[in-house]
C-alpha positions, 0 to 999 in steps of 0.5 A: 677437840678438848685437850687435857691440861699438860702443865706446859706454859709454851707452844711447841711442835716437836719432831724426833727426826728432822730427816727421814728416808723411806723406800718407795712403796713402803709405809712411813710414820713421821713422829710428832708431839705438840704442847700449848698452854692449858689456859690463857687469862682463865680461858681454857685452850681448845684445839680447833683444828690440826693437820699436816701439809706440804703445800702452802702457796696461799694457805696450808693444804691438809694432805688428807684433802690433797688428791696426790695423797688420796687414800694413802694418809692417816693421822695417828692423833692421841692427846698431844701425839700428832704422828702422820702415816703415809702408805704406798710411798711414791717418789714424788712424796719427797717433801718437807712435811709440817704440822699445824694446829689452831686453838680458840685463843687469840693468835693461838695457832702454831706451825712446826716451822722446820718440819720433817724432810722426807726422802723417798728412794727407789730402793732402800737397799741396792745390791751394788756391783759397781766394784767387781773383783773377778777371781777366776769365775767368781765375783764380789757382790756388795750390799749398801743402803741408800738411806741412813742405817746404824753404824756397822750394820749386819746384813742378810743375804738371800740366794733364790729367795732363801736366807744365806748364813753370811752377815757381811756387807759383801759376798763372793759368788760363782758366776754362771750358776743361774742363781739370783741374789739379794740382800737387806739390813738385819732388822729391816728384812722387809726391805730387800734389794732387787735381785741380781742375776745372770741373763736368762730367757733370751729371745730374738724377734724381727720387726715387722713381723709380716712379709719383709720386702727388699729395701724396707727397714728391718729391726731384729731385737734381742731381749734378755731377763737380767739384772744388771742390764746386759751388754748385747752382741749380734752374730750371723749364722757363721758366728761373725760379729755384727753389732754391739747393740740390742738391736740389729738394724737393716735400714734398707734390707737386701736379698743378701741379708736373708739368713739366720741370726742370734744374739748373746747377752752378758753381764757380770754374773754370766751370759746367755745366747738366744736361739736363731731368728730368721730374716727372709727377704721377699724380692722379685726375680733377678735376671734369669739365666738360660742354659741349653743342652746339648751346648754344641750346635743343634743338629736337625732331629735332635732333642733340645732342653732349655733350662731357666733359673732366677734368684728369687723369693718366693719361688718363681713360676717360669713361662716360655714364649717364642717370638711372634707367637701370641700364646706361651710355648711352654711352662715350667723351669725346663722346656724340652723340644723333641725332634728339633727342626727348622720350624723351631728356630728363632728367639725364645723368651724365658720369663720368671714371675712371682708375687713381687714382680717378673723378669725375662731373658732371651736366647736365639736357637738355630738348627744345623742340618745334617750333612752340611758343613758351615764355617760360622759360629755355633748355631746356638746363640744365647744373648740378653735382649732388652731387659724388662722388669715388672712389679706385681701391679704390671708396671714396666721398668727398663 
């Protein structure tokens, strides 16, 4: 490229700023100019190459050919202007950028040795709540820039995206208003801080999402949209505090853990409570309990009702067996024997069974014949036999 005579007698690369701070995702321009002798020993100087680079382990690499900058770099070259433009900035773009040009003259190349240090920050403006002053139900919010800005800048505040009249570095707002606040430096309104707001849209979820089996690991998670991040507290349905973490973990869940739970999320701008989440533990029937009505001695010819119940989830099916009989005697939680006789005396087994397993209990029934007096314990004898527990595959456990 032929360059017009500049009248300069020295080689020079000039940067107006040695350090530049820019926000992630924005576009930055790094200003640059350069000069060189127009002629040397009556030979006109011609620029043969010019480019920016950050990596020079072996030789400088033109940022336009660097895959890390693909499609994001533009050279604003015009006469002695050598400005670099980088779009969609990433945090890894933070580096020292140098400009280099070469000419047709012997030894006619120059690099801006000092270069320009570019610092990319996650947010050019951050709404600070590190310094909170509560007065009743208000809080002070502070706006500051993580990049250099002019001395005593004016600020622009936004509530729910709309500009407010305040132009100070801090504002006092009421908590629990469900408003969102952000700020920017006046004159640089394109770069706003992230919005800060009280927790909203809180939800609670259970993992695993399917059937919960006894002794398995269960995690109940609370999630709320909030900035800054909230602190979480878990409660049971009775309002008893259980945990100060975002997750409520049952490492070996038991049937007694079944119930409803909710969480509360709180930050400096307010708090929010989630809806209830249900933990329902599935388990095999516990040892059945058996009752007899009437509870006194059984008189021959009377009616006897046997009732079997078991703590279980899901609900159990009940089956009645009589000792030494191959087929079930009855099914259902309640078994009634009308006109009780001596033939009905014996051991009866109540079995409770669901998809998780089965469990049984035994009772001994004897008939008391009318008109006969016996000095012996009541004829209804209820006792536990050897207890057998079966899982859903039919494997027996004693």
